[in-house]
C-alpha positions as CSV (number, residue, x, y, z in Angstrom):
1,X,17.4,31.3,-12.7
2,X,20.5,31.3,-10.6
3,X,21.6,27.7,-9.9
4,X,24.8,27.1,-7.9
5,X,27.1,24.4,-9.2
6,X,29.0,21.8,-7.1
7,X,32.2,22.7,-5.4
8,X,35.1,23.5,-7.8
9,X,32.7,23.6,-10.8
10,X,32.6,26.9,-12.7
11,X,30.5,28.6,-15.4
12,X,32.0,29.4,-18.7
13,X,31.1,31.2,-21.9
14,X,30.8,28.1,-24.1
15,X,28.2,26.0,-25.9
16,X,29.4,22.7,-24.5
17,X,30.5,21.6,-21.0
18,X,34.0,20.4,-20.2
19,X,34.0,17.5,-17.8
20,X,37.2,16.3,-15.9
21,X,36.6,12.6,-15.3
22,X,38.1,9.5,-13.9
23,X,36.8,5.9,-14.5
24,X,36.5,4.0,-11.2
25,X,38.7,0.9,-11.6
26,X,36.2,-1.9,-10.7
27,X,32.7,-0.6,-11.3
28,X,33.5,1.4,-14.5
29,X,31.5,4.3,-13.2
30,X,32.7,7.7,-14.3
31,X,33.7,10.1,-11.4
32,X,33.3,13.7,-12.6
33,X,35.9,15.4,-10.4
34,X,34.9,18.9,-11.5
35,X,33.6,20.6,-14.6
36,X,33.2,23.9,-16.6
37,X,29.6,24.4,-17.4
38,X,28.0,26.8,-19.9
39,X,26.2,29.7,-18.3
40,X,22.8,28.8,-19.8
41,X,22.9,25.2,-18.5
42,X,20.1,24.6,-16.0
43,X,20.0,21.5,-13.7
44,X,17.6,20.0,-16.2
45,X,20.0,20.4,-19.1
46,X,22.9,19.3,-17.1
47,X,21.1,16.1,-15.9
48,X,20.1,15.3,-19.5
49,X,23.7,15.8,-20.7
50,X,25.3,13.7,-18.0
51,X,22.8,10.9,-18.6
52,X,23.5,10.9,-22.3
53,X,27.3,11.2,-21.9
54,X,27.9,8.5,-19.3
55,X,25.7,5.5,-20.0
56,X,27.7,3.3,-17.6
57,X,26.9,5.6,-14.7
58,X,28.4,8.7,-13.1
59,X,29.1,10.1,-9.7
60,X,30.1,13.6,-8.5
61,X,30.6,15.3,-5.2
62,X,30.3,18.7,-3.7
63,X,26.6,19.0,-4.6
64,X,24.4,21.7,-3.0
65,X,21.1,20.8,-1.3
66,X,19.1,22.5,-4.0
67,X,20.9,20.6,-6.8
68,X,20.7,17.3,-4.9
69,X,17.0,17.7,-4.5
70,X,16.6,18.1,-8.3
71,X,18.8,15.1,-9.1
72,X,17.1,13.0,-6.5
73,X,13.7,13.8,-8.1
74,X,15.3,12.7,-11.4
75,X,16.0,9.2,-10.1
76,X,19.5,9.8,-8.8
77,X,20.9,8.7,-5.4
78,X,22.2,11.2,-2.9
79,X,24.7,10.7,-0.1
80,X,25.6,13.3,2.5
81,X,29.4,13.6,2.8
82,X,30.0,16.6,5.0
83,X,29.4,20.4,5.1
84,X,30.9,23.5,3.5
85,X,31.8,26.6,5.5
86,X,30.3,29.6,3.7
87,X,31.1,33.2,4.6
88,X,28.5,35.8,3.9
89,X,30.6,38.7,2.5
90,X,28.1,41.2,3.8
91,X,28.3,39.9,7.4
92,X,30.9,40.2,10.2
93,X,32.8,36.9,10.1
94,X,36.2,38.5,10.5
95,X,35.2,40.6,13.5
96,X,35.0,37.7,15.9
97,X,37.2,37.9,19.0
98,X,39.4,34.9,18.1
99,X,39.9,36.2,14.6
100,X,40.7,39.8,15.6
101,X,43.4,38.6,18.1
102,X,44.9,36.5,15.3
103,X,45.0,39.4,13.0
104,X,46.8,41.6,15.5
105,X,49.6,39.0,15.9
106,X,49.7,37.9,12.2
107,X,50.0,41.4,10.7
108,X,53.3,41.7,12.5
109,X,54.7,38.9,10.3
110,X,54.0,40.3,6.8
111,X,51.3,41.3,4.3
112,X,48.7,39.7,2.1
113,X,48.4,40.4,-1.6
114,X,46.9,39.0,-4.8
115,X,49.3,37.8,-7.4
116,X,48.8,37.3,-11.1
117,X,49.5,33.7,-12.2
118,X,52.2,34.5,-14.7
119,X,54.6,31.7,-15.7
120,X,57.1,33.0,-13.2
121,X,54.6,33.0,-10.4
122,X,53.3,29.6,-11.3
123,X,56.8,28.2,-10.9
124,X,57.2,30.1,-7.6
125,X,53.8,28.6,-6.5
126,X,54.9,25.0,-7.3
127,X,58.2,25.6,-5.4
128,X,56.2,26.9,-2.5
129,X,54.0,23.8,-2.5
130,X,57.1,21.6,-2.0
131,X,57.9,23.6,1.1
132,X,54.4,23.4,2.8
133,X,53.6,21.5,6.0
134,X,52.4,18.3,4.4
135,X,54.4,18.2,1.2
136,X,56.3,15.1,2.1
137,X,53.2,13.0,2.6
138,X,50.9,11.4,0.0
139,X,48.5,14.0,-1.3
140,X,44.8,13.9,-2.0
141,X,43.8,14.5,-5.6
142,X,40.8,15.3,-7.7
143,X,38.9,17.0,-4.8
144,X,39.8,20.5,-5.9
145,X,41.6,22.3,-8.7
146,X,45.1,21.3,-7.9
147,X,46.9,23.4,-10.4
148,X,46.3,27.2,-10.5
149,X,45.2,28.2,-13.9
150,X,44.6,31.5,-15.7
151,X,41.0,31.4,-14.5
152,X,42.0,30.9,-10.9
153,X,42.9,33.7,-8.5
154,X,45.8,33.3,-6.1
155,X,46.5,35.2,-2.9
156,X,49.6,34.9,-0.8
157,X,50.8,36.1,2.6
158,X,54.4,37.0,2.4
159,X,56.9,38.0,5.0
160,X,58.3,41.5,4.9
161,X,61.4,39.8,3.4
162,X,59.4,38.6,0.5
163,X,59.2,35.0,1.5
164,X,55.8,33.3,0.9
165,X,54.3,32.0,4.1
166,X,50.8,31.0,3.0
167,X,48.7,30.8,-0.2
168,X,45.0,30.4,-1.1
169,X,43.6,29.8,-4.5
170,X,40.0,30.6,-5.5
171,X,37.6,29.7,-8.3
172,X,34.5,31.5,-9.2
173,X,31.6,29.1,-8.6
174,X,28.8,31.5,-9.6
175,X,28.1,35.0,-10.6
176,X,28.7,36.3,-7.1
177,X,30.0,33.2,-5.3
178,X,33.7,32.2,-4.8
179,X,35.1,28.9,-3.7
180,X,38.4,28.0,-2.1
181,X,40.5,25.4,-3.9
182,X,43.9,25.3,-2.1
183,X,44.9,26.5,1.4
184,X,48.6,26.1,1.9
185,X,51.0,27.0,4.7
186,X,54.8,27.0,4.7
187,X,56.2,24.4,7.1
188,X,58.1,27.1,9.0
189,X,55.4,29.8,9.0
190,X,54.5,31.4,12.3
191,X,50.9,31.2,13.6
192,X,48.0,33.4,12.7
193,X,49.0,34.1,9.1
194,X,46.2,32.0,7.6
195,X,43.7,34.1,9.5
196,X,45.3,37.2,8.1
197,X,45.1,35.9,4.6
198,X,41.5,34.9,4.9
199,X,40.6,38.3,6.3
200,X,42.4,40.2,3.5
201,X,40.6,38.1,0.8
202,X,37.3,38.6,2.6
203,X,37.6,42.3,2.5
204,X,38.7,42.4,-1.2
205,X,35.8,40.1,-2.3
206,X,33.3,42.2,-0.4
207,X,34.7,45.4,-2.0
208,X,34.3,43.7,-5.5
209,X,30.6,43.1,-4.8
210,X,30.8,39.3,-4.3
211,X,28.1,37.8,-2.1
212,X,29.6,34.7,-0.6
213,X,32.8,32.8,-0.2
214,X,33.0,29.1,0.5
215,X,36.0,28.0,2.5
216,X,35.3,24.5,1.2
217,X,34.0,21.3,2.6
218,X,34.8,19.5,5.9
219,X,34.0,15.9,5.2
220,X,31.9,13.8,7.7
221,X,31.5,16.6,10.2
222,X,27.8,17.3,9.8
223,X,27.0,13.7,9.8
224,X,28.9,13.1,13.1
225,X,27.3,16.2,14.8
226,X,23.8,15.4,13.8
227,X,21.7,14.0,16.6
228,X,18.3,14.4,15.1
229,X,18.6,13.3,11.5
230,X,18.5,9.6,10.7
231,X,21.5,8.5,8.7
232,X,21.2,6.0,5.9
233,X,23.3,2.8,6.1
234,X,25.9,4.2,3.7
235,X,26.2,7.4,5.8
236,X,26.5,5.4,8.9
237,X,29.3,3.4,7.2
238,X,31.1,6.7,6.3
239,X,30.9,7.9,9.9
240,X,32.2,4.6,11.2
241,X,35.2,4.7,8.8
242,X,35.8,8.4,9.6
243,X,36.3,7.6,13.3
244,X,38.9,5.0,12.4
245,X,40.8,7.2,10.0
246,X,41.2,10.4,12.1
247,X,44.9,9.7,12.6
248,X,45.3,10.1,8.8
249,X,43.0,13.1,8.1
250,X,42.2,15.4,11.0
251,X,38.9,16.7,9.7
252,X,38.0,17.9,13.2
253,X,41.0,20.2,13.2
254,X,40.0,21.4,9.8
255,X,36.5,22.1,11.2
256,X,37.9,24.0,14.1
257,X,39.9,26.3,11.9
258,X,37.0,27.1,9.5
259,X,34.5,27.4,12.3
260,X,36.7,30.1,13.9
261,X,35.1,32.5,11.3
262,X,31.5,31.5,12.4
263,X,30.5,30.4,8.9
264,X,27.2,29.2,7.7
265,X,27.5,25.4,7.5
266,X,25.7,24.0,4.5
267,X,25.3,20.3,3.7
268,X,27.4,18.8,0.9
269,X,26.2,15.8,-1.1
270,X,27.5,13.1,-3.4
271,X,25.2,12.4,-6.3
272,X,25.1,9.3,-8.6
273,X,22.7,7.9,-11.1
274,X,23.6,4.4,-9.8
275,X,23.1,2.9,-6.3
276,X,25.8,4.0,-3.8
277,X,27.7,0.9,-2.5
278,X,30.7,0.3,-0.1
279,X,32.6,-0.6,-3.3
280,X,32.0,2.8,-4.7
281,X,33.4,4.4,-1.5
282,X,36.5,2.2,-1.7
283,X,37.0,3.1,-5.4
284,X,36.6,6.8,-4.7
285,X,39.0,6.6,-1.7
286,X,41.6,4.8,-3.9
287,X,41.2,7.2,-6.8
288,X,41.6,10.3,-4.7
289,X,44.7,8.9,-3.0
290,X,43.1,8.6,0.5
291,X,44.1,4.9,0.8
292,X,47.8,5.9,0.2
293,X,47.6,8.6,2.8
294,X,45.9,6.2,5.2
295,X,48.6,3.6,4.8
296,X,51.4,6.2,5.2
297,X,49.9,7.7,8.3
298,X,49.0,4.3,9.8
299,X,52.6,3.2,9.4
300,X,53.9,6.4,11.0
301,X,51.4,5.9,13.8
302,X,52.7,2.4,14.4
303,X,56.2,3.7,14.7
304,X,55.3,6.3,17.3
305,X,53.1,4.6,19.9
306,X,53.7,7.2,22.6
307,X,53.5,10.4,20.5
308,X,51.6,11.1,17.3
309,X,50.8,14.7,16.3
310,X,47.5,15.2,14.6
311,X,47.5,16.1,10.9
312,X,45.8,19.4,10.2
313,X,45.0,19.5,6.5
314,X,44.7,23.1,5.4
315,X,44.8,21.8,1.9
316,X,41.2,21.4,0.7
């Protein structure tokens, strides 16, 4: 049976899973940031393995609705954190008017291509990251595969001169499902190039026979837009905090960019075999570097009371 893993998790040809973990500093709960899971592991086997491996408790994010339903039935707690933007590779997402107009303008700036992640290209990639829009600010960590590896795929949009203007890295989440890890833009890049890069990747994945491509999660957005569903107290707390932190992380701008492609929006969950608490949220925010980003942007905000440009995080 085909069972889709959480965001940034992949299937591997192995007998044992490989978990990337962090111990939350106060509670001692293990945060599984992402993992490589054997192809024959069902949700049942995965649940049993996690329970046996992390007796002090575990938490992971990016969980699908189907997976969260199984874990909830197995006495885990579920917390909605946002929604992922999914492109059906057999649909017409890149034929929308706003996208087409961006493609016309962007194609005048350069060309998109896939690059092999050789040692030379990896060095080039790291240099490019230091030149991106938000490189000088505290970065978020452990929410995606930060370092391109041999199992990742990397696509760049380069100017006709050869200069990299944008880059996107992908991981293979399932047999016919791809997931976006990093979306990076050079600080001096012209507009419309990211749309061109997304369109080029879309066409290539469709040609390869892939079924869907996730542009990644936008945190909070589905919770804030929902007018019918009743939020749990913890979800209400997240929404309240999100409103107060928009100056540090412009999730609404991220939503507008991804929504330009008219994606299918699917709920994304956090799963834990403990009880979610405000302390857990604080620990996760600290461990992922969000508290550093919040302090940095709050300080900048305080220095610019009359003008403060919103931060658009195209990095997942």
